[in-house]
HTML snippet that shows the backbone in 3Dmol.js (N, CA, C, O; Angstrom):
<script src="https://3Dmol.org/build/3Dmol-min.js"></script>
<div id="view" style="width:600px;height:400px;position:relative"></div>
<script>
const pdb = `
ATOM      1  N   MET A   1       6.213  18.031   3.364  1.00  0.00           N
ATOM      2  CA  MET A   1       7.110  16.908   3.323  1.00  0.00           C
ATOM      3  C   MET A   1       7.127  16.293   1.915  1.00  0.00           C
ATOM      4  O   MET A   1       8.187  15.967   1.380  1.00  0.00           O
ATOM      5  N   ILE A   2       5.952  16.145   1.338  1.00  0.00           N
ATOM      6  CA  ILE A   2       5.858  15.568  -0.006  1.00  0.00           C
ATOM      7  C   ILE A   2       6.566  16.449  -1.023  1.00  0.00           C
ATOM      8  O   ILE A   2       7.324  15.957  -1.859  1.00  0.00           O
ATOM      9  N   ASP A   3       6.318  17.747  -0.953  1.00  0.00           N
ATOM     10  CA  ASP A   3       6.965  18.676  -1.879  1.00  0.00           C
ATOM     11  C   ASP A   3       8.482  18.617  -1.744  1.00  0.00           C
ATOM     12  O   ASP A   3       9.193  18.645  -2.749  1.00  0.00           O
ATOM     13  N   GLN A   4       8.985  18.537  -0.512  1.00  0.00           N
ATOM     14  CA  GLN A   4      10.432  18.481  -0.290  1.00  0.00           C
ATOM     15  C   GLN A   4      11.009  17.173  -0.820  1.00  0.00           C
ATOM     16  O   GLN A   4      12.060  17.176  -1.461  1.00  0.00           O
ATOM     17  N   ALA A   5      10.335  16.058  -0.560  1.00  0.00           N
ATOM     18  CA  ALA A   5      10.804  14.765  -1.070  1.00  0.00           C
ATOM     19  C   ALA A   5      10.866  14.782  -2.594  1.00  0.00           C
ATOM     20  O   ALA A   5      11.834  14.306  -3.187  1.00  0.00           O
ATOM     21  N   ASN A   6       9.833  15.332  -3.224  1.00  0.00           N
ATOM     22  CA  ASN A   6       9.822  15.433  -4.686  1.00  0.00           C
ATOM     23  C   ASN A   6      10.952  16.330  -5.181  1.00  0.00           C
ATOM     24  O   ASN A   6      11.619  16.004  -6.163  1.00  0.00           O
ATOM     25  N   ALA A   7      11.168  17.451  -4.512  1.00  0.00           N
ATOM     26  CA  ALA A   7      12.233  18.382  -4.906  1.00  0.00           C
ATOM     27  C   ALA A   7      13.609  17.732  -4.791  1.00  0.00           C
ATOM     28  O   ALA A   7      14.521  18.053  -5.553  1.00  0.00           O
ATOM     29  N   MET A   8      13.750  16.822  -3.840  1.00  0.00           N
ATOM     30  CA  MET A   8      15.032  16.141  -3.634  1.00  0.00           C
ATOM     31  C   MET A   8      15.186  14.902  -4.515  1.00  0.00           C
ATOM     32  O   MET A   8      16.234  14.258  -4.498  1.00  0.00           O
ATOM     33  N   GLY A   9      14.154  14.567  -5.282  1.00  0.00           N
ATOM     34  CA  GLY A   9      14.217  13.404  -6.152  1.00  0.00           C
ATOM     35  C   GLY A   9      14.040  12.082  -5.424  1.00  0.00           C
ATOM     36  O   GLY A   9      14.436  11.033  -5.933  1.00  0.00           O
ATOM     37  N   VAL A  10      13.451  12.124  -4.243  1.00  0.00           N
ATOM     38  CA  VAL A  10      13.221  10.910  -3.465  1.00  0.00           C
ATOM     39  C   VAL A  10      12.077  10.117  -4.092  1.00  0.00           C
ATOM     40  O   VAL A  10      11.028  10.675  -4.412  1.00  0.00           O
ATOM     41  N   HIS A  11      12.287   8.824  -4.263  1.00  0.00           N
ATOM     42  CA  HIS A  11      11.230   7.937  -4.744  1.00  0.00           C
ATOM     43  C   HIS A  11      10.460   7.456  -3.519  1.00  0.00           C
ATOM     44  O   HIS A  11      11.032   6.814  -2.638  1.00  0.00           O
ATOM     45  N   TRP A  12       9.177   7.760  -3.458  1.00  0.00           N
ATOM     46  CA  TRP A  12       8.384   7.417  -2.287  1.00  0.00           C
ATOM     47  C   TRP A  12       7.031   6.880  -2.719  1.00  0.00           C
ATOM     48  O   TRP A  12       6.620   7.036  -3.869  1.00  0.00           O
ATOM     49  N   GLY A  13       6.358   6.254  -1.793  1.00  0.00           N
ATOM     50  CA  GLY A  13       5.031   5.727  -2.040  1.00  0.00           C
ATOM     51  C   GLY A  13       4.234   5.755  -0.752  1.00  0.00           C
ATOM     52  O   GLY A  13       4.698   6.267   0.266  1.00  0.00           O
ATOM     53  N   ILE A  14       3.037   5.203  -0.802  1.00  0.00           N
ATOM     54  CA  ILE A  14       2.153   5.191   0.357  1.00  0.00           C
ATOM     55  C   ILE A  14       1.767   3.760   0.680  1.00  0.00           C
ATOM     56  O   ILE A  14       1.406   2.982  -0.204  1.00  0.00           O
ATOM     57  N   TYR A  15       1.849   3.421   1.979  1.00  0.00           N
ATOM     58  CA  TYR A  15       1.413   2.126   2.490  1.00  0.00           C
ATOM     59  C   TYR A  15       0.129   2.348   3.284  1.00  0.00           C
ATOM     60  O   TYR A  15       0.118   3.098   4.260  1.00  0.00           O
ATOM     61  N   THR A  16      -0.946   1.697   2.862  1.00  0.00           N
ATOM     62  CA  THR A  16      -2.223   1.805   3.559  1.00  0.00           C
ATOM     63  C   THR A  16      -3.125   0.656   3.110  1.00  0.00           C
ATOM     64  O   THR A  16      -2.724  -0.203   2.326  1.00  0.00           O
ATOM     65  N   SER A  17      -4.331   0.665   3.621  1.00  0.00           N
ATOM     66  CA  SER A  17      -5.343  -0.297   3.191  1.00  0.00           C
ATOM     67  C   SER A  17      -6.622   0.454   2.858  1.00  0.00           C
ATOM     68  O   SER A  17      -6.803   1.605   3.255  1.00  0.00           O
ATOM     69  N   TYR A  18      -7.494  -0.203   2.135  1.00  0.00           N
ATOM     70  CA  TYR A  18      -8.781   0.397   1.777  1.00  0.00           C
ATOM     71  C   TYR A  18      -9.532   0.814   3.032  1.00  0.00           C
ATOM     72  O   TYR A  18     -10.103   1.903   3.090  1.00  0.00           O
ATOM     73  N   SER A  19      -9.530  -0.059   4.039  1.00  0.00           N
ATOM     74  CA  SER A  19     -10.311   0.213   5.251  1.00  0.00           C
ATOM     75  C   SER A  19      -9.746   1.354   6.089  1.00  0.00           C
ATOM     76  O   SER A  19     -10.492   1.990   6.833  1.00  0.00           O
ATOM     77  N   GLN A  20      -8.461   1.625   5.988  1.00  0.00           N
ATOM     78  CA  GLN A  20      -7.848   2.696   6.779  1.00  0.00           C
ATOM     79  C   GLN A  20      -7.782   4.034   6.042  1.00  0.00           C
ATOM     80  O   GLN A  20      -7.749   5.087   6.680  1.00  0.00           O
ATOM     81  N   TRP A  21      -7.761   4.004   4.729  1.00  0.00           N
ATOM     82  CA  TRP A  21      -7.612   5.238   3.952  1.00  0.00           C
ATOM     83  C   TRP A  21      -8.724   6.247   4.244  1.00  0.00           C
ATOM     84  O   TRP A  21      -8.438   7.422   4.473  1.00  0.00           O
ATOM     85  N   GLY A  22      -9.959   5.820   4.241  1.00  0.00           N
ATOM     86  CA  GLY A  22     -11.088   6.723   4.471  1.00  0.00           C
ATOM     87  C   GLY A  22     -11.047   7.402   5.837  1.00  0.00           C
ATOM     88  O   GLY A  22     -11.114   8.630   5.906  1.00  0.00           O
ATOM     89  N   PRO A  23     -10.940   6.638   6.926  1.00  0.00           N
ATOM     90  CA  PRO A  23     -10.921   7.271   8.243  1.00  0.00           C
ATOM     91  C   PRO A  23      -9.725   8.207   8.463  1.00  0.00           C
ATOM     92  O   PRO A  23      -9.841   9.206   9.174  1.00  0.00           O
ATOM     93  N   ILE A  24      -8.596   7.891   7.865  1.00  0.00           N
ATOM     94  CA  ILE A  24      -7.389   8.699   8.072  1.00  0.00           C
ATOM     95  C   ILE A  24      -7.397   9.956   7.210  1.00  0.00           C
ATOM     96  O   ILE A  24      -6.964  11.016   7.663  1.00  0.00           O
ATOM     97  N   THR A  25      -7.887   9.855   5.966  1.00  0.00           N
ATOM     98  CA  THR A  25      -7.752  10.964   5.012  1.00  0.00           C
ATOM     99  C   THR A  25      -9.076  11.545   4.519  1.00  0.00           C
ATOM    100  O   THR A  25      -9.075  12.435   3.669  1.00  0.00           O
ATOM    101  N   SER A  26     -10.187  11.066   5.029  1.00  0.00           N
ATOM    102  CA  SER A  26     -11.515  11.461   4.537  1.00  0.00           C
ATOM    103  C   SER A  26     -11.668  11.143   3.051  1.00  0.00           C
ATOM    104  O   SER A  26     -12.311  11.886   2.310  1.00  0.00           O
ATOM    105  N   ASN A  27     -11.074  10.042   2.631  1.00  0.00           N
ATOM    106  CA  ASN A  27     -11.166   9.540   1.252  1.00  0.00           C
ATOM    107  C   ASN A  27     -10.596  10.487   0.199  1.00  0.00           C
ATOM    108  O   ASN A  27     -11.062  10.485  -0.940  1.00  0.00           O
ATOM    109  N   THR A  28      -9.618  11.277   0.547  1.00  0.00           N
ATOM    110  CA  THR A  28      -9.025  12.175  -0.439  1.00  0.00           C
ATOM    111  C   THR A  28      -8.384  11.383  -1.575  1.00  0.00           C
ATOM    112  O   THR A  28      -7.931  10.256  -1.376  1.00  0.00           O
ATOM    113  N   ASP A  29      -8.349  11.971  -2.748  1.00  0.00           N
ATOM    114  CA  ASP A  29      -7.628  11.369  -3.869  1.00  0.00           C
ATOM    115  C   ASP A  29      -6.394  12.211  -4.213  1.00  0.00           C
ATOM    116  O   ASP A  29      -5.787  12.031  -5.269  1.00  0.00           O
ATOM    117  N   ARG A  30      -6.039  13.112  -3.329  1.00  0.00           N
ATOM    118  CA  ARG A  30      -4.925  14.035  -3.550  1.00  0.00           C
ATOM    119  C   ARG A  30      -3.573  13.328  -3.693  1.00  0.00           C
ATOM    120  O   ARG A  30      -2.670  13.852  -4.347  1.00  0.00           O
ATOM    121  N   PHE A  31      -3.429  12.161  -3.096  1.00  0.00           N
ATOM    122  CA  PHE A  31      -2.130  11.488  -3.083  1.00  0.00           C
ATOM    123  C   PHE A  31      -2.082  10.277  -4.007  1.00  0.00           C
ATOM    124  O   PHE A  31      -1.220   9.418  -3.821  1.00  0.00           O
ATOM    125  N   GLY A  32      -2.956  10.171  -4.982  1.00  0.00           N
ATOM    126  CA  GLY A  32      -3.046   9.001  -5.833  1.00  0.00           C
ATOM    127  C   GLY A  32      -1.951   8.837  -6.866  1.00  0.00           C
ATOM    128  O   GLY A  32      -1.946   7.844  -7.593  1.00  0.00           O
ATOM    129  N   ALA A  33      -1.023   9.775  -6.956  1.00  0.00           N
ATOM    130  CA  ALA A  33       0.031   9.682  -7.969  1.00  0.00           C
ATOM    131  C   ALA A  33       1.194   8.760  -7.568  1.00  0.00           C
ATOM    132  O   ALA A  33       1.677   8.023  -8.428  1.00  0.00           O
ATOM    133  N   PRO A  34       1.668   8.758  -6.320  1.00  0.00           N
ATOM    134  CA  PRO A  34       2.793   7.894  -5.968  1.00  0.00           C
ATOM    135  C   PRO A  34       2.360   6.421  -5.927  1.00  0.00           C
ATOM    136  O   PRO A  34       1.166   6.131  -5.842  1.00  0.00           O
ATOM    137  N   PRO A  35       3.311   5.504  -5.986  1.00  0.00           N
ATOM    138  CA  PRO A  35       2.980   4.080  -5.929  1.00  0.00           C
ATOM    139  C   PRO A  35       2.240   3.725  -4.632  1.00  0.00           C
ATOM    140  O   PRO A  35       2.521   4.274  -3.567  1.00  0.00           O
ATOM    141  N   LEU A  36       1.295   2.802  -4.753  1.00  0.00           N
ATOM    142  CA  LEU A  36       0.521   2.333  -3.601  1.00  0.00           C
ATOM    143  C   LEU A  36       0.977   0.933  -3.200  1.00  0.00           C
ATOM    144  O   LEU A  36       1.060   0.027  -4.029  1.00  0.00           O
ATOM    145  N   TRP A  37       1.268   0.780  -1.921  1.00  0.00           N
ATOM    146  CA  TRP A  37       1.538  -0.513  -1.302  1.00  0.00           C
ATOM    147  C   TRP A  37       0.370  -0.729  -0.351  1.00  0.00           C
ATOM    148  O   TRP A  37       0.294  -0.097   0.703  1.00  0.00           O
ATOM    149  N   TYR A  38      -0.543  -1.626  -0.726  1.00  0.00           N
ATOM    150  CA  TYR A  38      -1.739  -1.797   0.085  1.00  0.00           C
ATOM    151  C   TYR A  38      -1.718  -3.111   0.848  1.00  0.00           C
ATOM    152  O   TYR A  38      -1.123  -4.095   0.412  1.00  0.00           O
ATOM    153  N   ALA A  39      -2.373  -3.104   1.983  1.00  0.00           N
ATOM    154  CA  ALA A  39      -2.452  -4.279   2.837  1.00  0.00           C
ATOM    155  C   ALA A  39      -3.846  -4.892   2.745  1.00  0.00           C
ATOM    156  O   ALA A  39      -4.856  -4.219   2.949  1.00  0.00           O
ATOM    157  N   HIS A  40      -3.872  -6.173   2.436  1.00  0.00           N
ATOM    158  CA  HIS A  40      -5.105  -6.956   2.491  1.00  0.00           C
ATOM    159  C   HIS A  40      -4.686  -8.389   2.788  1.00  0.00           C
ATOM    160  O   HIS A  40      -4.273  -9.127   1.894  1.00  0.00           O
ATOM    161  N   TYR A  41      -4.797  -8.765   4.042  1.00  0.00           N
ATOM    162  CA  TYR A  41      -4.318 -10.077   4.495  1.00  0.00           C
ATOM    163  C   TYR A  41      -5.332 -11.169   4.152  1.00  0.00           C
ATOM    164  O   TYR A  41      -6.073 -11.649   5.009  1.00  0.00           O
ATOM    165  N   ASP A  42      -5.340 -11.540   2.881  1.00  0.00           N
ATOM    166  CA  ASP A  42      -6.248 -12.588   2.429  1.00  0.00           C
ATOM    167  C   ASP A  42      -5.496 -13.855   2.013  1.00  0.00           C
ATOM    168  O   ASP A  42      -6.116 -14.817   1.561  1.00  0.00           O
ATOM    169  N   GLY A  43      -4.179 -13.866   2.159  1.00  0.00           N
ATOM    170  CA  GLY A  43      -3.379 -15.034   1.805  1.00  0.00           C
ATOM    171  C   GLY A  43      -3.189 -15.231   0.311  1.00  0.00           C
ATOM    172  O   GLY A  43      -2.601 -16.230  -0.102  1.00  0.00           O
ATOM    173  N   ASP A  44      -3.664 -14.318  -0.498  1.00  0.00           N
ATOM    174  CA  ASP A  44      -3.594 -14.429  -1.962  1.00  0.00           C
ATOM    175  C   ASP A  44      -2.684 -13.329  -2.514  1.00  0.00           C
ATOM    176  O   ASP A  44      -2.994 -12.147  -2.359  1.00  0.00           O
ATOM    177  N   PRO A  45      -1.567 -13.691  -3.154  1.00  0.00           N
ATOM    178  CA  PRO A  45      -0.630 -12.680  -3.649  1.00  0.00           C
ATOM    179  C   PRO A  45      -1.092 -11.912  -4.887  1.00  0.00           C
ATOM    180  O   PRO A  45      -0.392 -11.005  -5.337  1.00  0.00           O
ATOM    181  N   SER A  46      -2.244 -12.252  -5.443  1.00  0.00           N
ATOM    182  CA  SER A  46      -2.703 -11.541  -6.647  1.00  0.00           C
ATOM    183  C   SER A  46      -3.359 -10.213  -6.275  1.00  0.00           C
ATOM    184  O   SER A  46      -3.744  -9.995  -5.126  1.00  0.00           O
ATOM    185  N   PHE A  47      -3.477  -9.342  -7.253  1.00  0.00           N
ATOM    186  CA  PHE A  47      -4.140  -8.049  -7.082  1.00  0.00           C
ATOM    187  C   PHE A  47      -5.629  -8.123  -7.436  1.00  0.00           C
ATOM    188  O   PHE A  47      -6.282  -7.083  -7.532  1.00  0.00           O
ATOM    189  N   ASP A  48      -6.176  -9.312  -7.629  1.00  0.00           N
ATOM    190  CA  ASP A  48      -7.560  -9.480  -8.063  1.00  0.00           C
ATOM    191  C   ASP A  48      -8.570  -8.887  -7.082  1.00  0.00           C
ATOM    192  O   ASP A  48      -9.694  -8.571  -7.471  1.00  0.00           O
ATOM    193  N   ASP A  49      -8.188  -8.736  -5.830  1.00  0.00           N
ATOM    194  CA  ASP A  49      -9.094  -8.211  -4.815  1.00  0.00           C
ATOM    195  C   ASP A  49      -9.120  -6.685  -4.768  1.00  0.00           C
ATOM    196  O   ASP A  49      -9.935  -6.106  -4.051  1.00  0.00           O
ATOM    197  N   PHE A  50      -8.249  -6.036  -5.515  1.00  0.00           N
ATOM    198  CA  PHE A  50      -8.099  -4.589  -5.395  1.00  0.00           C
ATOM    199  C   PHE A  50      -9.294  -3.834  -5.957  1.00  0.00           C
ATOM    200  O   PHE A  50      -9.735  -4.081  -7.080  1.00  0.00           O
ATOM    201  N   SER A  51      -9.809  -2.910  -5.152  1.00  0.00           N
ATOM    202  CA  SER A  51     -10.846  -1.967  -5.586  1.00  0.00           C
ATOM    203  C   SER A  51     -10.231  -0.576  -5.524  1.00  0.00           C
ATOM    204  O   SER A  51      -9.686  -0.198  -4.487  1.00  0.00           O
ATOM    205  N   PRO A  52     -10.303   0.191  -6.598  1.00  0.00           N
ATOM    206  CA  PRO A  52      -9.689   1.516  -6.609  1.00  0.00           C
ATOM    207  C   PRO A  52     -10.157   2.394  -5.443  1.00  0.00           C
ATOM    208  O   PRO A  52     -11.333   2.399  -5.077  1.00  0.00           O
ATOM    209  N   PHE A  53      -9.212   3.126  -4.878  1.00  0.00           N
ATOM    210  CA  PHE A  53      -9.511   4.095  -3.824  1.00  0.00           C
ATOM    211  C   PHE A  53      -8.386   5.117  -3.786  1.00  0.00           C
ATOM    212  O   PHE A  53      -7.291   4.863  -4.286  1.00  0.00           O
ATOM    213  N   GLY A  54      -8.655   6.251  -3.203  1.00  0.00           N
ATOM    214  CA  GLY A  54      -7.639   7.276  -2.994  1.00  0.00           C
ATOM    215  C   GLY A  54      -6.998   7.826  -4.256  1.00  0.00           C
ATOM    216  O   GLY A  54      -5.957   8.478  -4.181  1.00  0.00           O
ATOM    217  N   GLY A  55      -7.594   7.577  -5.411  1.00  0.00           N
ATOM    218  CA  GLY A  55      -7.027   8.045  -6.661  1.00  0.00           C
ATOM    219  C   GLY A  55      -6.139   7.016  -7.348  1.00  0.00           C
ATOM    220  O   GLY A  55      -5.624   7.278  -8.435  1.00  0.00           O
ATOM    221  N   TRP A  56      -5.950   5.836  -6.728  1.00  0.00           N
ATOM    222  CA  TRP A  56      -5.134   4.792  -7.341  1.00  0.00           C
ATOM    223  C   TRP A  56      -6.005   3.848  -8.163  1.00  0.00           C
ATOM    224  O   TRP A  56      -6.885   3.186  -7.613  1.00  0.00           O
ATOM    225  N   PRO A  57      -5.773   3.777  -9.468  1.00  0.00           N
ATOM    226  CA  PRO A  57      -6.522   2.821 -10.269  1.00  0.00           C
ATOM    227  C   PRO A  57      -5.966   1.400 -10.115  1.00  0.00           C
ATOM    228  O   PRO A  57      -6.694   0.420 -10.277  1.00  0.00           O
ATOM    229  N   THR A  58      -4.672   1.303  -9.802  1.00  0.00           N
ATOM    230  CA  THR A  58      -4.007   0.016  -9.604  1.00  0.00           C
ATOM    231  C   THR A  58      -2.923   0.180  -8.528  1.00  0.00           C
ATOM    232  O   THR A  58      -2.389   1.274  -8.350  1.00  0.00           O
ATOM    233  N   PRO A  59      -2.604  -0.892  -7.820  1.00  0.00           N
ATOM    234  CA  PRO A  59      -1.544  -0.839  -6.820  1.00  0.00           C
ATOM    235  C   PRO A  59      -0.201  -1.246  -7.407  1.00  0.00           C
ATOM    236  O   PRO A  59      -0.132  -1.762  -8.523  1.00  0.00           O
ATOM    237  N   SER A  60       0.859  -1.011  -6.655  1.00  0.00           N
ATOM    238  CA  SER A  60       2.198  -1.463  -7.044  1.00  0.00           C
ATOM    239  C   SER A  60       2.627  -2.690  -6.253  1.00  0.00           C
ATOM    240  O   SER A  60       3.308  -3.569  -6.780  1.00  0.00           O
ATOM    241  N   ILE A  61       2.226  -2.747  -4.984  1.00  0.00           N
ATOM    242  CA  ILE A  61       2.608  -3.843  -4.088  1.00  0.00           C
ATOM    243  C   ILE A  61       1.399  -4.194  -3.221  1.00  0.00           C
ATOM    244  O   ILE A  61       0.604  -3.328  -2.857  1.00  0.00           O
ATOM    245  N   LYS A  62       1.279  -5.480  -2.902  1.00  0.00           N
ATOM    246  CA  LYS A  62       0.242  -5.933  -1.976  1.00  0.00           C
ATOM    247  C   LYS A  62       0.897  -6.710  -0.836  1.00  0.00           C
ATOM    248  O   LYS A  62       1.694  -7.620  -1.067  1.00  0.00           O
ATOM    249  N   GLN A  63       0.553  -6.343   0.389  1.00  0.00           N
ATOM    250  CA  GLN A  63       0.948  -7.140   1.546  1.00  0.00           C
ATOM    251  C   GLN A  63      -0.222  -8.074   1.831  1.00  0.00           C
ATOM    252  O   GLN A  63      -1.295  -7.625   2.234  1.00  0.00           O
ATOM    253  N   TYR A  64      -0.016  -9.378   1.621  1.00  0.00           N
ATOM    254  CA  TYR A  64      -1.133 -10.310   1.664  1.00  0.00           C
ATOM    255  C   TYR A  64      -1.141 -11.257   2.849  1.00  0.00           C
ATOM    256  O   TYR A  64      -2.105 -11.999   3.036  1.00  0.00           O
ATOM    257  N   ASP A  65      -0.086 -11.245   3.654  1.00  0.00           N
ATOM    258  CA  ASP A  65      -0.030 -12.097   4.831  1.00  0.00           C
ATOM    259  C   ASP A  65       0.942 -11.488   5.821  1.00  0.00           C
ATOM    260  O   ASP A  65       1.963 -10.924   5.427  1.00  0.00           O
ATOM    261  N   GLY A  66       0.635 -11.597   7.090  1.00  0.00           N
ATOM    262  CA  GLY A  66       1.485 -10.977   8.100  1.00  0.00           C
ATOM    263  C   GLY A  66       1.835 -11.914   9.236  1.00  0.00           C
ATOM    264  O   GLY A  66       1.157 -12.913   9.478  1.00  0.00           O
ATOM    265  N   ASP A  67       2.903 -11.572   9.922  1.00  0.00           N
ATOM    266  CA  ASP A  67       3.383 -12.335  11.072  1.00  0.00           C
ATOM    267  C   ASP A  67       3.591 -13.812  10.743  1.00  0.00           C
ATOM    268  O   ASP A  67       3.179 -14.690  11.500  1.00  0.00           O
ATOM    269  N   VAL A  68       4.224 -14.070   9.626  1.00  0.00           N
ATOM    270  CA  VAL A  68       4.526 -15.422   9.176  1.00  0.00           C
ATOM    271  C   VAL A  68       5.878 -15.830   9.748  1.00  0.00           C
ATOM    272  O   VAL A  68       6.848 -15.077   9.664  1.00  0.00           O
ATOM    273  N   ASP A  69       5.936 -17.018  10.327  1.00  0.00           N
ATOM    274  CA  ASP A  69       7.203 -17.519  10.868  1.00  0.00           C
ATOM    275  C   ASP A  69       8.062 -18.057   9.737  1.00  0.00           C
ATOM    276  O   ASP A  69       7.622 -18.895   8.950  1.00  0.00           O
ATOM    277  N   PHE A  70       9.288 -17.565   9.667  1.00  0.00           N
ATOM    278  CA  PHE A  70      10.234 -18.017   8.644  1.00  0.00           C
ATOM    279  C   PHE A  70      11.603 -18.141   9.296  1.00  0.00           C
ATOM    280  O   PHE A  70      12.239 -17.137   9.617  1.00  0.00           O
ATOM    281  N   CYS A  71      12.048 -19.361   9.487  1.00  0.00           N
ATOM    282  CA  CYS A  71      13.360 -19.629  10.097  1.00  0.00           C
ATOM    283  C   CYS A  71      13.512 -18.917  11.448  1.00  0.00           C
ATOM    284  O   CYS A  71      14.581 -18.398  11.770  1.00  0.00           O
ATOM    285  N   GLY A  72      12.438 -18.903  12.225  1.00  0.00           N
ATOM    286  CA  GLY A  72      12.481 -18.303  13.549  1.00  0.00           C
ATOM    287  C   GLY A  72      12.260 -16.802  13.575  1.00  0.00           C
ATOM    288  O   GLY A  72      12.287 -16.193  14.644  1.00  0.00           O
ATOM    289  N   ALA A  73      12.044 -16.202  12.424  1.00  0.00           N
ATOM    290  CA  ALA A  73      11.777 -14.762  12.359  1.00  0.00           C
ATOM    291  C   ALA A  73      10.337 -14.540  11.891  1.00  0.00           C
ATOM    292  O   ALA A  73       9.785 -15.347  11.144  1.00  0.00           O
ATOM    293  N   SER A  74       9.751 -13.456  12.331  1.00  0.00           N
ATOM    294  CA  SER A  74       8.406 -13.100  11.907  1.00  0.00           C
ATOM    295  C   SER A  74       8.497 -12.103  10.760  1.00  0.00           C
ATOM    296  O   SER A  74       9.214 -11.107  10.858  1.00  0.00           O
ATOM    297  N   LEU A  75       7.778 -12.364   9.679  1.00  0.00           N
ATOM    298  CA  LEU A  75       7.808 -11.455   8.533  1.00  0.00           C
ATOM    299  C   LEU A  75       6.448 -11.337   7.897  1.00  0.00           C
ATOM    300  O   LEU A  75       5.553 -12.134   8.177  1.00  0.00           O
ATOM    301  N   ASP A  76       6.286 -10.346   7.041  1.00  0.00           N
ATOM    302  CA  ASP A  76       5.072 -10.145   6.261  1.00  0.00           C
ATOM    303  C   ASP A  76       5.357 -10.531   4.817  1.00  0.00           C
ATOM    304  O   ASP A  76       6.462 -10.316   4.320  1.00  0.00           O
ATOM    305  N   LYS A  77       4.374 -11.094   4.153  1.00  0.00           N
ATOM    306  CA  LYS A  77       4.532 -11.493   2.760  1.00  0.00           C
ATOM    307  C   LYS A  77       3.941 -10.406   1.851  1.00  0.00           C
ATOM    308  O   LYS A  77       2.856  -9.882   2.104  1.00  0.00           O
ATOM    309  N   ASN A  78       4.688 -10.084   0.788  1.00  0.00           N
ATOM    310  CA  ASN A  78       4.288  -9.048  -0.157  1.00  0.00           C
ATOM    311  C   ASN A  78       4.408  -9.566  -1.583  1.00  0.00           C
ATOM    312  O   ASN A  78       5.232 -10.433  -1.872  1.00  0.00           O
ATOM    313  N   ALA A  79       3.582  -9.031  -2.467  1.00  0.00           N
ATOM    314  CA  ALA A  79       3.633  -9.368  -3.894  1.00  0.00           C
ATOM    315  C   ALA A  79       3.808  -8.082  -4.687  1.00  0.00           C
ATOM    316  O   ALA A  79       3.230  -7.048  -4.352  1.00  0.00           O
ATOM    317  N   TYR A  80       4.609  -8.158  -5.740  1.00  0.00           N
ATOM    318  CA  TYR A  80       4.896  -7.005  -6.591  1.00  0.00           C
ATOM    319  C   TYR A  80       4.308  -7.208  -7.967  1.00  0.00           C
ATOM    320  O   TYR A  80       4.445  -6.342  -8.830  1.00  0.00           O
TER     321      TYR A  80
END
`;
const viewer = $3Dmol.createViewer("view");
viewer.addModel(pdb, "pdb");
viewer.setStyle({}, {cartoon: {color: "spectrum"}});
viewer.zoomTo();
viewer.render();
</script>
């Protein structure tokens, strides 16, 4: 799937968290090249909490809060 997406010029990334990456992938660093969107619900939009994993030295996006009520809709907060 990754090879096909790359061949088609699709811009893609990976959404995961530090705590889920290890159990799901056995801590592989094979996918560290695409942008990382990581989840850490600490209420802080900064990347100061990020610890490298999976081959990513830095993230591209952080999801820092979830299920927030906004005008009657539930949404997640992200920082870029």
